[in-house]
C-alpha positions, 0 to 999 in steps of 0.5 A, a space after each residue: 204757219 202763216 201766209 207771207 204773201 203780200 195782200 193787194 192794197 185797198 183804198 181808204 174807207 171814205 176814198 173807196 166810197 167816194 170812188 164807188 159813188 163816182 162810179 155810179 155817177 159815171 154809169 148813169 152818165 154812160 146810160 144817158 149818153 148811150 140812150 141819147 145815141 140810140 134815140 138818134 136811130 129811133 126818134 128824139 122823143 124816145 130819149 129817156 129824159 124826154 120821155 120821163 119829162 113828158 110823163 111827168 108833165 102829163 101826171 103833174 097836178 094842174 095847180 103845180 103845172 100852172 105854178 111852174 108856168 107862172 114862176 119859170 115861164 118858157 123856162 119851165 121845161 128846162 127847169 123840169 129837165 134839170 130837176 130830172 137830171 139832179 134826181 138821176 144824179 143822186 140816184 146814181 150816187 146812191 146805187 154806186 155806194 150800194 154796189 160797193 157792198 152789193 155789187 149785183 144789186 147796184 148794177 140792177 139798180 141801173 136797170 131800174 132806171 131803164 125800166 122807168 124810162 121804157 115805161 114812160 116812153 111807151 105811155 106817151 100819147 105819141 108812142 110809136 111802140 116798142 122801139 121807143 123803149 129801146 134807148 132806155 133799155 140799151 142805155 141801162 144795160 150799158 150803165 149796169 155793165 159799166 158799174 159792175 166792172 168799175 166796182 170790181 176794180 175797187 175791191 172789197 169794202 174797206 173795213 171800218 176802224 175797230 174790231 174785225 168782223 166776219 161778213 156773210 158769205 153772200 156779201 163776200 160773193 157779191 164783192 168778189 173781184 178778179 184781183 182777189 179783193 184788192 184795188 186794181 187802181 190802174 184798171 179802175 182809172 183806165 176803165 173810168 177814163 175810157 167810159 167817160 170819153 166814150 160817153 161824151 162822144 156818144 152825147 156829141 154824136 147823138 145830138 148831132 144825128 138828132 139835129 141832122 134828123 130835123 134838117 129835112 123839116 128845116 129845108 122844107 120850111 126854107 122852101 115855103 113861099 106863102 101865097 098872096 092871100 085872097 083876103 088880105 088883112 087891112 092895114 093896121 090903123 094909124 094910132 093903133 100903136 101908141 108912142 109910149 116907152 114901155 108899152 107892148 108893141 101892137 104886133 108881137 114879133 115872132 121871137 117874143 111871142 109867148 110859148 106855152 105847151 107840153 113839148 120837151 122836144 119841139 116837133 120838126 115836121 117835114 112839110 112835104 110829108 105832112 098830112 091832115 085828116 078830117 073825119 068823124 061825126 057828121 063828116 060826109 066827105 072825109 078829107 086827107 090834105 097835103 101841105 100843098 093842098 092847103 096852100 092851094 086853097 083860098 087863104 085869108 090874112 088876119 090880125 088876131 090876139 092869142 091868150 093862154 089860159 095860164 095867164 095870170 092877171 097882168 101876165 105876159 102870156 098874150 100876144 098879137 100877130 098877123 096870121 095867114 091861113 085857110 078858113 077852118 069853117 069852109 074846110 069843115 063845110 066842104 066835108 059836110 059838117 054842120 054846126 049844132 045850131 043847124 042840126 049837126 050831130 058833132 059838138 066838139 072838134 078834136 084837134 090832134 098834134 104830131 106829139 099826141 096833144 089833143 085839144 077840143 074846140 066847140 064846133 058852134 064857135 068854130 063855124 059861127 062866122 069868126 075867122 077860125 084858121 088853119 094857119 100856115 104863116 105868122 107875121 109874114 113868115 112861115 110858122 116858126 117851129 116853136 109855133 106849130 110849123 107847118 100848120 096850126 089852128 086858132 080860133 079868135 075869142 077862145 083860150 089856146 087850150 081849147 083852140 090853138 093846136 100846134 103841129 096839127 095833123 088830125 081833126 075829128 068831129 065828135 061830142 063833148 060827152 064822148 071824149 075829153 081832150 088832154 086839158 079837160 082830163 086834167 081839170 080844166 073847163 070844156 069851154 074856154 071863152 076869153 075873159 075881158 082883161 087889161 094890163 098896165 105895162 108902164 110904169 112897172 111894179 115898184 117903179 120910182 117915177 118923178 113927180 109930175 105928169 106920168 104916163 100910165 099905159 098898157 093893153 086890154 083885150 076881149 077877143 071877138 068882142 072888142 074893147 070899148 072903154 078902159 078906166 084907171 084909178 089911183 089909190 081909192 080915187 074915182 075911175 078916170 077914163 083912159 084914152 084908147 088907141 085906134 082899134 084894129 079889129 075886135 079880135 085884137 087887143 087895144 092899147 090905152 094911155 092915161 096922163 097922171 099928175 103924180 104927187 110924191 109918195 106911194 100909190 096904187 094904180 089899177 085898171 079895168 076894161 069894158 068890152 064891146 058888149 058893155 060888160 066891165 071886167 069883174 073885180 072878183 079875183 080868180 085863179 087860172 084854173 079851170 077857165 082863166 084868171 079874172 080880176 083887176 090889175 094893179 101896180 104899186 109905185 113910189 113917186 119921188 
């Protein structure tokens, strides 16, 4: 006797695999969308993409991290997040195909994604506990359930061409469906369409809520009126800005100022709830300041050039701005802190950010009379969020990784032997004095100027020492002294220019600077790790 009942249809082998892979991708999208929605109820930093990206940054070797900064600049975070999404997409496609034959195993693969995200969130320096794991876990559960359901609508795997083979009972159980092994085409299409629409809606809602969560911070910044500084910066001298096309402006606009940090989500801190704690070794009177307290102190205004330690020779990660803030040395002195040279026990000032970043500065340099600041304003405006609103720290003459903590919330006095901050743990030097450097801004590399007088121009910097001389060399000729623009202060960079009588052909232009101590920058070329790049900047041009 034969069974004449009609068997449910099954899609072709490759069609079925493609639909299974698409199911995995849709399940991954649903997991991420749900996680983003849940993170809106927790905090943006708990989103798994942000958490995994942050954990990846923390564990990336310094050389690789430096390479990313050099090649991608301020887009390095976008590249990292895009890379994570690509890896997750490939993983989702793979588990979708696996789920076609091993349905429960495939669904469990989505849960692995949740575990990775949860572990990453809990491992971050700014983790707020188990709640940070919720977005990853909830998202993974939703994705796993969706994948299990969608694969069930596809039916048992289509047999490959050739003799029929028996599958083990455990595999048959894994792929059993409510349709008796057939393809529920209508159910699959409806479920997949509904899941895609719901996931897209979750993304829109999650991002809207996350954006709204920062509105109180935005409103607090909008209400900030910077007080008139008791010690204003002197006017920029006439002649400090050369009128030469292509040269960097003396004052870098806020929107053009370089940004190098590890924050995948820019912290938006409400100034009305911000607090700064000062404590640690040698602190006889600990402080707990509000933003209003800080604005009520004596404020000073200064032009200061900042430089990132990741700046290659001739690189863009240097900028000059007019800052307003409170003297950090005065604040520490009020707490009873003394520098080591005057018997103080603390050698290191560790600044902590709201995102968990730690930056260690030498107490001696912070308190030696230079204009170390807790800055609240930049170029006449409250600090932009990307540059540390409401308060950041800066110390002239030190690279940013040992001085320029953004979104600062805690200052602890300790010693270099007792604690290694974030970058020191990753192989960078404990001390980071800025090296004397110079850069050719114009002509650009591989430019083709016309024969005749060509203006070579650029900037040179040696913060807290100043620039005394800049020299230019064409090919292997003698060093010729460039004309220096007026100097603002020894804490700012200095423009320079040299009129070159250019002859036709290819030429190499080289620049070097001498700082206020009489020391000329070294020709010895070094990488940025562990304490900043060195060497002469050169450009190659062809004169037509």
